[in-house]
C-alpha positions as CSV (number, residue, x, y, z in Angstrom):
1,M,0.0,0.0,0.0
2,K,1.3,3.5,-0.9
3,N,2.1,5.7,2.1
4,L,2.2,9.5,2.1
5,K,4.5,10.6,4.8
6,Q,6.3,13.7,6.1
7,L,10.0,13.4,6.0
8,P,12.3,14.5,8.9
9,T,12.5,18.2,9.7
10,I,14.9,20.0,7.5
11,A,17.5,21.6,9.8
12,N,19.2,25.0,9.5
13,V,16.8,26.4,6.8
14,A,18.0,30.0,6.4
15,A,19.2,32.3,3.6
16,G,22.8,31.5,2.7
17,N,22.8,28.0,4.2
18,T,23.2,24.5,2.7
19,V,20.4,22.3,3.8
20,S,19.8,18.5,3.6
21,V,16.5,16.7,3.0
22,V,17.0,13.3,4.6
23,L,15.3,10.3,3.1
24,P,15.2,7.5,5.7
25,V,16.4,4.3,4.1
26,G,14.3,1.2,3.7
27,N,11.5,2.5,1.5
28,T,11.0,3.0,-2.2
29,Y,10.4,6.6,-2.9
30,E,8.1,7.3,-5.9
31,T,7.7,11.1,-5.5
32,L,9.1,13.7,-3.1
33,Y,7.2,17.0,-2.6
34,L,9.3,19.9,-1.3
35,K,7.0,22.6,0.0
36,Y,8.7,26.0,0.0
37,A,7.8,29.5,1.2
38,G,9.9,32.7,1.5
39,V,12.1,31.5,-1.3
40,T,11.8,31.0,-5.1
41,P,12.7,27.9,-7.1
42,A,15.6,29.9,-8.7
43,Q,16.9,30.6,-5.1
44,L,17.1,26.9,-4.3
45,K,20.5,26.1,-5.9
46,N,23.0,23.3,-6.5
47,I,20.4,20.6,-5.8
48,K,22.0,17.2,-5.5
49,L,20.5,13.8,-4.8
50,E,23.1,11.6,-3.2
51,I,23.2,8.0,-2.1
52,N,26.0,6.9,0.3
53,G,27.6,10.3,-0.5
54,N,27.7,9.4,-4.2
55,L,26.0,11.7,-6.8
56,V,22.8,10.4,-8.4
57,S,21.2,13.5,-9.9
58,E,22.0,17.2,-10.0
59,Y,20.2,20.4,-11.0
60,P,21.7,23.9,-10.9
61,S,18.4,25.2,-9.3
62,G,14.8,24.4,-8.6
63,E,14.0,26.4,-11.7
64,R,15.8,23.9,-13.9
65,L,14.0,21.0,-12.2
66,V,10.6,22.7,-12.9
67,S,11.7,23.3,-16.6
68,M,12.6,19.6,-17.1
69,D,9.3,18.4,-15.4
70,S,7.4,20.9,-17.6
71,H,8.9,19.4,-20.7
72,Y,7.2,16.1,-19.7
73,S,3.9,17.9,-18.9
74,R,4.2,16.6,-15.4
75,V,1.8,18.3,-13.0
76,Q,3.2,21.4,-11.3
77,T,1.9,22.7,-8.0
78,A,2.4,26.3,-6.8
79,G,4.8,26.4,-3.8
80,V,6.0,22.8,-4.4
81,L,9.1,21.4,-6.0
82,T,8.3,17.8,-7.1
83,F,11.0,15.1,-7.5
84,N,9.5,12.4,-9.7
85,F,11.6,9.3,-9.1
86,K,9.0,7.2,-11.0
87,R,8.2,8.4,-14.6
88,P,4.5,9.3,-14.9
89,E,4.8,10.2,-18.6
90,L,5.4,6.5,-19.6
91,H,2.4,4.9,-21.1
92,Q,2.6,1.4,-19.6
93,L,1.8,1.1,-15.8
94,R,4.5,-1.5,-15.4
95,D,7.1,0.9,-16.8
96,K,6.0,3.7,-14.5
97,R,6.4,1.4,-11.5
98,F,9.7,0.1,-12.9
99,F,11.3,3.3,-11.6
100,G,11.6,4.6,-8.1
101,L,14.2,5.4,-5.6
102,D,14.7,2.1,-3.8
103,T,16.6,2.6,-0.5
104,H,16.4,-0.9,0.8
105,K,19.6,-2.0,2.6
106,S,19.9,-5.0,0.4
107,Q,21.0,-2.5,-2.3
108,G,24.0,-1.5,-0.1
109,I,22.4,1.8,0.8
110,Q,23.2,3.4,4.1
111,T,22.2,7.1,3.5
112,C,20.1,9.0,1.1
113,N,19.6,12.8,1.0
114,I,19.0,15.8,-1.2
115,S,21.3,18.8,-0.5
116,I,20.3,22.3,-1.5
117,D,22.0,25.7,-1.3
118,V,19.6,28.4,-0.2
119,D,20.4,31.7,-1.9
120,A,21.5,34.5,0.5
121,A,18.9,36.7,-1.1
122,A,16.0,34.5,0.0
123,A,13.5,36.5,2.1
124,A,12.4,34.1,4.8
125,P,12.9,30.5,3.6
126,V,10.7,27.7,4.9
127,L,11.1,24.1,3.6
128,T,9.0,21.0,4.4
129,A,9.3,17.6,2.6
130,Y,6.7,14.9,2.0
131,A,7.0,11.7,0.0
132,D,4.9,9.0,-1.6
133,V,6.6,5.7,-0.6
134,V,5.9,2.0,-1.1
135,Q,7.4,-1.1,0.4
136,S,10.8,-2.1,-1.0
137,L,11.5,-5.7,-2.0
138,P,15.0,-7.1,-1.1
139,S,17.5,-7.5,-3.9
140,V,15.3,-6.2,-6.7
141,P,17.4,-4.3,-9.3
142,N,17.2,-0.6,-8.5
143,Y,16.6,1.3,-11.8
144,L,17.0,5.0,-11.5
145,T,16.9,8.1,-13.6
146,K,20.2,9.8,-13.1
147,I,20.4,13.5,-14.2
148,R,23.9,14.7,-14.9
149,R,24.9,18.2,-15.9
150,F,27.7,19.4,-18.2
151,I,28.7,22.9,-19.3
152,V,30.1,23.3,-22.9
153,P,31.5,26.6,-24.2
154,V,30.2,27.9,-27.5
155,S,33.0,30.0,-29.0
156,A,31.3,30.9,-32.3
157,A,27.8,30.8,-33.9
158,G,27.2,27.8,-36.2
159,Q,27.8,24.1,-36.0
160,F,29.8,22.4,-33.2
161,D,30.1,18.9,-31.8
162,I,30.0,17.6,-28.2
163,D,31.8,14.3,-28.4
164,N,33.1,13.7,-24.9
165,L,29.9,13.0,-22.8
166,P,30.2,10.0,-20.5
167,R,28.9,6.7,-21.8
168,P,28.6,4.5,-18.7
169,R,28.4,0.9,-20.0
170,G,25.0,-0.7,-19.4
171,A,23.2,2.5,-18.9
172,S,20.8,4.1,-21.4
173,I,20.0,7.7,-22.3
174,A,16.3,8.7,-22.3
175,A,16.7,12.4,-23.2
176,I,19.3,15.1,-23.7
177,H,18.2,18.7,-22.7
178,L,20.4,21.5,-24.2
179,Y,19.9,24.8,-22.3
180,M,21.0,28.0,-24.0
181,P,18.3,30.5,-23.2
182,D,17.5,33.3,-25.6
183,D,18.8,36.4,-23.7
184,A,19.6,38.7,-26.6
185,D,17.1,38.2,-29.5
186,A,13.5,39.2,-29.7
187,D,12.2,35.8,-30.9
188,A,12.3,34.2,-27.4
189,V,13.7,30.9,-28.7
190,C,16.6,28.8,-27.4
191,Q,19.9,29.6,-29.2
192,I,20.4,25.9,-30.1
193,T,18.5,25.8,-33.4
194,K,19.4,22.1,-34.2
195,A,20.6,19.2,-32.1
196,E,21.5,15.9,-33.8
197,L,22.4,12.6,-32.1
198,L,25.0,10.6,-34.0
199,V,26.1,7.1,-32.9
200,D,28.8,5.6,-35.0
201,N,27.9,8.0,-37.8
202,V,24.2,7.1,-37.8
203,N,22.1,10.1,-37.2
204,W,19.1,9.4,-34.9
205,H,17.8,12.9,-34.6
206,D,18.3,14.8,-37.8
207,V,15.7,17.6,-37.5
208,P,15.7,21.3,-36.5
209,A,14.9,22.1,-32.9
210,N,11.6,23.7,-33.8
211,V,10.5,20.5,-35.7
212,A,11.6,18.3,-32.8
213,A,9.5,20.5,-30.5
214,E,6.4,20.2,-32.7
215,V,6.8,16.4,-32.7
216,Q,7.2,16.3,-29.0
217,T,4.1,18.5,-28.6
218,A,2.2,16.0,-30.7
219,N,3.3,13.3,-28.3
220,G,2.0,15.2,-25.2
221,R,5.1,17.0,-24.2
222,T,5.3,20.8,-23.4
223,P,8.7,21.8,-24.9
224,Q,10.4,24.7,-23.1
225,T,11.5,26.3,-26.4
226,A,12.6,29.6,-24.9
227,D,15.2,27.8,-22.8
228,S,16.1,24.5,-24.3
229,A,16.3,22.2,-27.3
230,V,15.6,18.6,-26.4
231,I,16.5,15.2,-28.0
232,D,13.7,13.2,-26.5
233,L,14.2,9.5,-27.3
234,I,11.2,8.4,-25.3
235,R,8.8,11.0,-26.7
236,D,6.2,8.3,-27.4
237,G,6.2,7.1,-23.7
238,D,8.1,3.9,-24.5
239,I,11.2,3.5,-22.3
240,T,12.6,0.8,-24.5
241,H,13.4,3.5,-27.1
242,A,16.1,4.9,-24.9
243,L,19.6,4.6,-26.3
244,T,21.5,1.7,-24.7
245,L,25.2,2.4,-24.1
246,T,26.9,-0.8,-25.1
247,N,30.6,-1.5,-25.4
248,T,30.2,-1.7,-29.2
249,I,29.7,2.0,-29.6
250,Q,32.8,3.6,-30.9
251,D,31.6,7.2,-31.2
252,M,28.7,9.1,-29.9
253,R,28.3,12.9,-30.3
254,I,25.7,15.6,-30.3
255,R,26.0,17.9,-33.3
256,C,24.5,21.3,-32.6
257,V,23.9,24.5,-34.4
258,A,24.0,27.7,-32.2
259,A,22.7,31.1,-33.1
260,S,25.2,32.9,-30.9
261,T,28.2,32.4,-28.7
262,G,28.1,31.7,-24.9
263,Q,27.7,28.3,-23.3
264,V,25.3,25.4,-23.5
265,E,24.2,23.5,-20.3
266,V,23.7,19.9,-21.2
267,M,21.4,17.9,-18.9
268,I,21.4,14.2,-19.7
269,E,18.8,11.7,-18.3
270,Y,20.6,8.4,-17.9
271,I,18.7,5.2,-17.0
272,D,20.9,3.0,-14.9
273,I,21.0,0.5,-12.0
274,F,22.2,1.8,-8.7
275,H,25.4,0.1,-7.4
276,P,27.7,1.7,-4.8
277,A,30.8,1.9,-7.0
278,G,28.9,2.8,-10.2
279,F,28.4,5.9,-12.3
């Protein structure tokens, strides 16, 4: 039976502090709801989900978490940051339940927490966490979505390749979000105008960013086109379409076209099993 429970009190919540949301181990967390007041999502910074002190997922701010959730048309609630460990946008119920943050000790998990830096400009921050949890089953593989962030400089407008992103063997890639917000033009469109995915010289995403967004919309997504261009490999709600990272892949790269210089923030959604010494 699913249980909705309040998590332990978040200590030292104040402007300028780093706080930790503790997730007691032993449960499988499907969703975590972080209620906030006196602070904005943009002022909740350097968000990191860690297990046994090892990084699982990271976001530069709550604003980025909201943006990625919005891409998937996940329900947003005013005053709440939602951490979706299961994936509600998948079409098969078994696939939705396939994911979750399983903290059973049989996984070798001793600690689990989310650390957050509260901006010094926050007015009067108040944070309270709740979670949907279900009973864990010992020794069941713990499949997680792992969000990793990479910054790539863009020295000139036009085409450039990103060819050095991690390819952890056995993991898969569900989506690649390329953030380069439009800060200068009047068109309010992300500066990445095309994003291709090439694997051993086969192009799996050979369309302009605006066409990709249209197709994603047709599949129930809500593309955040002012901020990002997205290579969404599971846009039809089928997790089996994620790119499996096998040892036979010799070359994988994202080929982008940028309208200006600056930097692109690459947010990759990896699907991977948790293991203490893993990626």
